[in-house]
C-alpha positions, 0 to 999 in steps of 0.5 A: 213784539210792536214795529210802527211803520208809515206808509208810501210818503214820497213828499217828506223831506230831506232830513228824514228817509223812506224805505217802500213797504216792498223794500223794509220788507225785505231788510234782513233787522226785520227778517230777524225782527220778525224771527225772535226766538223768544215768544211772541204772542202778538205782532201789533203793527202801527201804520199810520196815515194808512186807511186799514181797510183793504177796498182804499186804494192805499191799504197795499202799502201794508200787504205788504209788509202782513204778509211778510209777517203772515209768510214767516210766522203764520202762527201769530196774531197780527194786529193793525192800529192804522188811521187814515179817513177820519171813521172806525174801522173792524176789518176781520181780514181771516183767524189771525189778522185783525186792523182798527181804525180809531177815527181820528177824531177829538170829542168836543168839551 
């Protein structure tokens, strides 16, 4: 099951709505999605414009989201795909949660 989210961005225009992560994890549609009755092999969370390294200050937004997954479905692995700091990064948080971040640069041809 895949879900795409953006960090708690405050500079959006009036034609878009950004739901803060703290609010998102309490929304019923997300709880229903995580508790989907069919078998789920893996949660893939794409976090736009957000680093995966827990040492980075912006990382707090996705920690809230992954914590909610881990609480509701602790038996299902979670793969985080992030991108922000333009470095390649791989983080193994525990035996069920990993994060991968590409460097974001296109190769020169």
